[in-house]
C-alpha positions as CSV (number, residue, x, y, z in Angstrom):
1,M,-9.8,-13.2,-0.2
2,T,-10.3,-13.6,-3.9
3,H,-9.7,-10.9,-6.5
4,A,-11.1,-10.4,-9.9
5,L,-8.7,-10.3,-12.8
6,L,-10.1,-6.8,-13.6
7,S,-10.5,-5.6,-10.0
8,P,-12.2,-2.3,-9.4
9,S,-9.3,-1.1,-7.2
10,A,-7.0,-1.4,-10.2
11,A,-9.4,-0.1,-12.8
12,S,-7.5,3.2,-13.4
13,R,-4.5,1.0,-14.4
14,W,-6.1,-1.6,-16.6
15,L,-8.3,1.0,-18.3
16,A,-5.3,3.0,-19.2
17,C,-2.9,0.1,-19.9
18,T,-5.2,-2.8,-21.1
19,P,-2.5,-5.6,-21.2
20,S,-1.3,-4.9,-17.7
21,A,-3.9,-7.0,-15.9
22,R,-2.9,-10.2,-17.6
23,L,0.8,-9.3,-17.3
24,E,0.4,-8.8,-13.5
25,R,-1.1,-12.3,-13.2
26,T,2.4,-13.6,-14.1
27,F,3.8,-12.1,-10.9
28,P,3.2,-13.6,-7.4
29,D,0.8,-11.8,-5.0
30,S,2.5,-9.8,-2.3
31,T,1.4,-7.7,0.6
32,S,2.9,-4.8,2.6
33,E,2.4,-3.3,6.1
34,A,0.4,-0.5,4.6
35,A,-1.9,-2.9,2.9
36,E,-2.3,-5.0,6.1
37,E,-3.0,-1.8,8.0
38,G,-5.7,-0.8,5.5
39,T,-7.4,-4.2,5.9
40,L,-7.4,-3.8,9.7
41,A,-8.8,-0.3,9.4
42,H,-11.6,-1.5,7.2
43,K,-12.5,-4.3,9.6
44,L,-12.6,-1.8,12.5
45,A,-14.7,0.6,10.5
46,E,-17.3,-2.2,9.7
47,L,-17.4,-3.3,13.3
48,I,-17.9,0.2,14.7
49,L,-20.6,1.0,12.1
50,M,-22.4,-2.3,12.8
51,F,-22.5,-1.5,16.5
52,R,-23.7,2.1,16.0
53,L,-26.4,1.0,13.6
54,K,-27.5,-1.6,16.2
55,K,-26.8,-4.6,13.9
56,I,-24.8,-6.3,16.6
57,K,-25.0,-6.6,20.4
58,R,-22.5,-4.8,22.7
59,Y,-20.9,-8.1,23.9
60,V,-20.2,-9.1,20.3
61,F,-18.8,-5.7,19.5
62,E,-16.5,-5.7,22.6
63,K,-15.2,-9.2,21.9
64,K,-14.4,-8.5,18.2
65,L,-12.9,-5.1,19.1
66,S,-10.5,-6.8,21.6
67,E,-9.5,-9.1,18.8
68,L,-8.7,-6.3,16.4
69,K,-6.9,-4.3,19.1
70,A,-4.6,-7.3,19.6
71,N,-3.2,-6.8,16.1
72,E,0.3,-5.3,16.2
73,L,-0.7,-2.7,13.5
74,Y,-3.5,-1.3,15.7
75,D,-2.9,1.9,17.6
76,A,-5.0,4.6,19.3
77,S,-4.8,6.9,16.3
78,M,-6.5,4.3,14.1
79,S,-9.5,4.3,16.5
80,E,-9.6,8.1,16.3
81,Y,-9.5,8.2,12.5
82,I,-12.1,5.4,12.1
83,D,-14.4,7.0,14.7
84,E,-14.3,10.2,12.6
85,Y,-15.1,8.1,9.5
86,A,-18.0,6.4,11.3
87,D,-19.3,9.8,12.4
88,Y,-19.3,10.9,8.8
89,V,-21.1,7.8,7.6
90,I,-23.8,8.1,10.3
91,E,-24.2,11.8,9.5
92,Q,-24.8,11.0,5.8
93,Y,-27.3,8.2,6.7
94,N,-29.2,10.5,9.0
95,T,-29.3,13.2,6.3
96,A,-30.8,10.5,4.0
97,L,-33.3,9.5,6.6
98,A,-34.4,13.1,7.0
99,R,-35.0,13.2,3.2
100,T,-36.6,9.7,2.9
101,S,-37.9,7.9,6.0
102,D,-37.2,4.5,4.6
103,A,-33.6,5.2,3.5
104,Q,-31.4,2.1,3.5
105,I,-27.7,1.7,4.4
106,F,-25.6,-1.4,3.5
107,L,-22.1,-2.2,4.7
108,E,-19.4,-4.3,2.9
109,T,-21.7,-5.6,0.2
110,R,-20.4,-7.5,-2.8
111,V,-21.7,-6.5,-6.3
112,D,-21.6,-8.3,-9.6
113,L,-19.9,-6.3,-12.3
114,S,-19.9,-8.9,-15.1
115,E,-22.4,-7.0,-17.2
116,F,-19.7,-4.4,-17.7
117,V,-16.4,-6.2,-16.9
118,P,-15.8,-9.9,-17.7
119,E,-16.0,-11.9,-14.5
120,G,-15.9,-8.7,-12.6
121,F,-17.1,-8.2,-9.0
122,G,-16.3,-5.8,-6.1
123,T,-17.1,-5.0,-2.5
124,I,-18.5,-1.6,-1.5
125,D,-17.7,-0.2,1.9
126,V,-20.9,1.8,2.4
127,R,-23.9,2.4,0.2
128,I,-26.9,4.5,1.2
129,I,-30.1,4.7,-0.9
130,A,-32.7,7.4,-0.5
131,D,-35.1,9.4,-2.7
132,G,-33.6,8.4,-6.0
133,I,-30.0,8.9,-4.9
134,L,-27.4,6.2,-4.4
135,R,-24.5,7.3,-2.2
136,I,-21.3,5.2,-2.1
137,I,-18.6,6.0,0.5
138,D,-15.2,4.4,0.1
139,L,-12.7,4.4,3.0
140,K,-9.0,5.0,2.0
141,Y,-6.8,4.6,5.1
142,G,-3.5,5.1,3.3
143,K,-1.6,8.3,3.5
144,G,0.9,7.9,0.8
145,V,-1.2,9.1,-2.1
146,K,-4.2,11.4,-2.0
147,V,-7.1,9.9,-3.8
148,S,-9.9,11.9,-5.5
149,A,-13.4,10.8,-6.1
150,I,-13.6,12.9,-9.3
151,E,-13.6,10.6,-12.3
152,N,-12.6,7.7,-10.0
153,K,-12.9,4.5,-12.0
154,Q,-13.2,2.3,-9.0
155,L,-16.2,4.1,-7.5
156,R,-17.9,4.4,-10.9
157,L,-17.6,0.6,-11.3
158,Y,-19.1,0.2,-7.8
159,A,-22.0,2.5,-8.7
160,L,-22.8,0.5,-11.9
161,G,-22.9,-2.7,-9.9
162,A,-25.0,-1.2,-7.1
163,V,-27.5,0.4,-9.4
164,R,-28.1,-2.9,-11.2
165,D,-28.2,-4.7,-7.9
166,C,-31.2,-2.6,-6.6
167,D,-32.9,-1.0,-9.6
168,F,-35.9,-3.3,-9.3
169,L,-36.6,-1.9,-5.8
170,Y,-35.4,1.8,-6.2
171,D,-35.8,4.3,-8.9
172,I,-32.3,5.8,-8.8
173,N,-31.4,8.8,-11.0
174,T,-28.3,10.1,-9.4
175,V,-25.2,8.6,-7.8
176,E,-22.9,10.4,-5.3
177,L,-19.5,8.9,-5.0
178,T,-17.3,9.8,-2.0
179,I,-13.7,9.1,-1.1
180,Y,-13.0,9.5,2.7
181,Q,-9.3,9.5,3.5
182,P,-9.0,10.5,7.1
183,R,-5.2,10.6,7.6
184,L,-4.9,13.2,4.8
185,E,-8.1,15.1,5.8
186,N,-9.3,14.4,2.3
187,I,-13.0,14.1,1.5
188,T,-14.1,14.4,-2.1
189,T,-17.4,13.6,-3.9
190,E,-18.4,13.2,-7.5
191,S,-22.1,13.5,-8.5
192,L,-23.3,11.8,-11.7
193,S,-26.6,11.2,-13.3
194,I,-27.5,7.6,-14.3
195,V,-27.4,8.8,-17.9
196,E,-23.8,10.0,-17.5
197,L,-22.7,6.9,-15.7
198,N,-24.2,4.6,-18.4
199,Q,-22.6,6.7,-21.1
200,W,-19.2,6.2,-19.5
201,A,-19.8,2.5,-19.2
202,D,-20.8,2.2,-22.9
203,M,-18.2,4.5,-24.4
204,E,-15.1,3.8,-22.2
205,L,-15.5,1.0,-19.7
206,K,-16.9,-1.9,-21.7
207,P,-14.6,-1.7,-24.8
208,R,-11.5,-1.2,-22.7
209,A,-12.5,-3.9,-20.2
210,T,-12.9,-6.4,-23.1
211,L,-9.3,-5.6,-24.3
212,A,-8.0,-5.9,-20.8
213,F,-9.6,-9.3,-20.2
214,E,-8.1,-10.5,-23.4
215,G,-4.7,-9.1,-22.5
216,S,-4.7,-7.1,-25.8
217,G,-4.1,-3.5,-26.6
218,D,-1.0,-1.3,-26.2
219,Y,1.1,-0.9,-23.1
220,A,0.7,2.7,-21.9
221,P,3.0,3.6,-18.9
222,G,2.1,6.5,-16.7
223,E,1.2,7.5,-13.2
224,H,-1.1,4.5,-13.0
225,C,2.0,2.2,-13.0
226,R,2.7,3.2,-9.3
227,F,1.2,0.0,-7.8
228,C,1.6,-2.4,-10.8
229,K,3.3,-5.6,-9.8
230,A,5.2,-5.6,-13.2
231,R,6.5,-2.0,-13.0
232,G,10.1,-3.1,-12.2
233,A,10.3,-5.4,-15.2
234,C,8.0,-3.8,-17.8
235,A,9.8,-2.9,-21.0
236,A,7.3,-0.1,-21.9
237,N,7.8,1.5,-18.5
238,A,11.6,1.3,-18.9
239,A,11.4,2.9,-22.3
240,K,9.4,5.8,-20.9
241,N,11.8,6.4,-18.1
242,L,14.9,6.0,-20.3
243,E,13.7,8.9,-22.5
244,V,16.2,11.0,-20.6
245,E,18.8,9.5,-22.9
246,K,17.6,11.8,-25.7
247,H,19.4,14.7,-23.9
248,T,22.8,13.1,-24.6
249,D,22.3,13.6,-28.3
250,T,22.9,17.4,-28.2
251,P,26.1,18.6,-29.7
252,A,27.0,20.8,-26.8
253,H,29.0,19.4,-23.8
254,L,26.5,20.8,-21.3
255,L,22.8,20.1,-21.0
256,S,20.6,22.9,-22.1
257,P,18.2,24.7,-19.6
258,D,15.3,22.9,-21.4
259,S,17.0,19.5,-21.0
260,I,17.6,20.2,-17.3
261,A,14.0,21.2,-16.8
262,D,12.7,18.1,-18.6
263,I,14.9,15.8,-16.5
264,L,13.8,17.5,-13.3
265,D,10.1,17.0,-14.4
266,R,10.9,13.2,-14.7
267,S,13.1,12.8,-11.7
268,D,10.4,11.8,-9.2
269,E,9.0,9.1,-11.4
270,L,12.5,8.0,-12.5
271,K,13.5,7.4,-8.8
272,K,10.4,5.4,-8.2
273,W,11.1,3.3,-11.3
274,L,14.7,2.6,-10.3
275,T,13.5,1.5,-6.9
276,A,11.0,-0.8,-8.5
277,V,13.7,-2.3,-10.8
278,E,16.0,-2.9,-7.8
279,S,13.2,-4.5,-5.8
280,Y,12.2,-6.8,-8.6
281,A,15.8,-7.9,-9.3
282,L,16.4,-8.6,-5.6
283,D,13.2,-10.5,-5.2
284,Q,13.9,-12.7,-8.2
285,A,17.5,-13.4,-7.0
286,Q,16.5,-14.1,-3.4
287,N,13.2,-16.0,-3.9
288,H,13.4,-17.5,-7.3
289,G,17.1,-18.3,-7.9
290,K,17.5,-15.8,-10.7
291,T,21.0,-14.6,-11.6
292,W,21.8,-11.3,-13.2
293,P,24.9,-10.8,-15.4
294,G,27.6,-9.1,-13.4
295,Y,25.8,-9.3,-10.0
296,K,25.6,-11.7,-7.1
297,L,23.5,-12.0,-3.9
298,V,25.5,-11.1,-0.7
299,A,24.7,-10.2,2.9
300,A,24.4,-6.4,3.4
301,K,26.5,-4.7,6.0
302,S,25.0,-4.7,9.5
303,N,25.6,-2.8,12.7
304,R,26.4,-4.3,16.1
305,K,23.6,-4.7,18.6
306,Y,23.2,-5.3,22.3
307,R,22.1,-8.7,23.3
308,D,21.3,-7.8,26.9
309,E,21.4,-4.2,28.0
310,Q,20.6,-4.8,31.6
311,A,23.4,-7.3,31.9
312,I,25.9,-4.7,30.6
313,I,24.7,-2.0,33.0
314,S,25.0,-4.4,35.9
315,S,28.5,-5.4,34.8
316,L,29.6,-1.8,34.5
317,T,28.2,-0.7,37.8
318,T,29.8,-3.7,39.5
319,G,33.1,-2.6,37.8
320,G,32.8,0.9,39.4
321,F,31.1,2.9,36.6
322,N,28.3,5.4,37.3
323,A,25.0,4.1,36.0
324,D,23.8,7.7,35.3
325,E,26.8,8.3,33.0
326,V,26.6,5.1,30.9
327,A,22.8,5.0,30.9
328,P,21.3,8.4,31.6
329,R,17.9,7.4,30.3
330,S,18.9,4.2,28.4
331,L,22.2,2.6,27.7
332,L,24.5,4.7,25.4
333,S,24.8,3.5,21.9
334,I,27.6,0.9,21.3
335,T,29.9,3.4,19.7
336,N,29.4,6.1,22.3
337,L,29.7,3.6,25.2
338,E,33.0,2.4,23.8
339,K,34.3,5.9,23.6
340,K,33.0,6.7,27.1
341,I,34.6,3.8,29.0
342,G,37.5,3.0,26.7
343,A,38.2,-0.1,24.5
344,E,39.6,-2.2,27.3
345,A,36.7,-1.7,29.7
346,F,34.3,-2.2,26.9
347,R,35.9,-5.6,26.1
348,E,35.7,-6.6,29.8
349,H,32.2,-5.5,30.6
350,A,30.2,-5.3,27.4
351,A,31.7,-7.2,24.5
352,S,30.3,-10.6,25.4
353,F,26.8,-9.0,25.4
354,V,27.2,-7.5,21.9
355,F,26.6,-9.3,18.6
356,K,26.6,-8.4,15.0
357,P,23.6,-9.8,13.1
358,K,24.0,-11.1,9.6
359,G,22.9,-8.5,7.0
360,K,19.9,-8.9,4.8
361,P,20.4,-10.1,1.3
362,T,21.3,-7.5,-1.3
363,L,22.7,-7.5,-4.8
364,A,26.3,-6.5,-5.4
365,P,28.8,-6.5,-8.4
366,L,30.7,-9.7,-8.9
367,S,33.9,-7.7,-7.9
368,D,32.5,-7.3,-4.4
369,K,34.7,-9.3,-1.9
370,R,31.7,-10.5,0.2
371,P,30.9,-14.2,-0.3
372,L,27.6,-15.4,-1.9
373,Y,24.6,-15.2,0.4
374,D,23.7,-18.6,1.8
375,E,20.4,-18.4,3.6
376,N,20.8,-21.9,5.1
377,A,24.2,-21.0,6.5
378,Q,22.9,-17.8,7.9
379,A,20.1,-19.6,9.7
380,A,22.4,-22.3,11.1
381,E,24.8,-19.6,12.4
382,Y,22.0,-17.7,14.0
383,F,20.7,-20.8,15.9
384,N,24.2,-21.8,16.9
């Protein structure tokens, strides 16, 4: 899957902080379970809509559905959420058909945005055209951040591309842009005239997109930094978060009520920034051999785990212990089992089936007594 430098999904970020797009290109691509889950949900949504709109046969639908269900991120709740989304899309399409008998619906269509954004392109989940109205519906499967369609830069970009894509066939005068976020029960819509949309493109989008493509302009940290790949290493973001230092300049020994209130206002963002810095530092040390003054890479502490629970239960029952006491529903935790049967019995019946995995890599001060993390040694010990 290719991504434009100035991707519509990141438009709110590069429009606010124009150098960020080029800066992010210096960081490796990464993914997350949430992103993979979102991709799966979009594939499921497209498949269900294709079947409901009679664009594919049942046997094709069932075959592809089985393949999607085999994904470890799939669960029954995803089907429920996506069925609700499909119901909504079909309802909007039927409404359009009632208004215009030749209304059209398109799924997962790519649009060219290069007229507005250098080398820009994007893919629209659903677009419906009827009676001078272009309707765009964008599925957001995530539940971490509520997304609004009001002044949504991504959807406005899609609308510009979609209008240019079909203006020779349809006389569109209004665009309706909808965010559908099922897991947060969030459905919002913005309605714009073509005049308003083009004014936004000329006054804000084009000049800012030119700066962003060149990598010029000023860094402007803010809420849009949330998903920026550079957020943990960005100096401008650090300067913004470290503004709390100004409260140490007061002559009094205690912070004033206003200072406390200001710090509380910043605390949420400050915690996210600290987490981003820690993640960046660990990734660089673990995957790129970077060393940080005063720190080293070590194995984090880990807890003991059972290697074979059934073997332990069998050994205990053979040794005269009541299975209902040591495993009422499942085997007691290691700590509780050791307390229950005593250290000596634990060593005899369970210790050989317990192991302590090596901890994941983490950063620690040089004064930490743990040795340097050696991934090759960890792997060799695991296989041994």
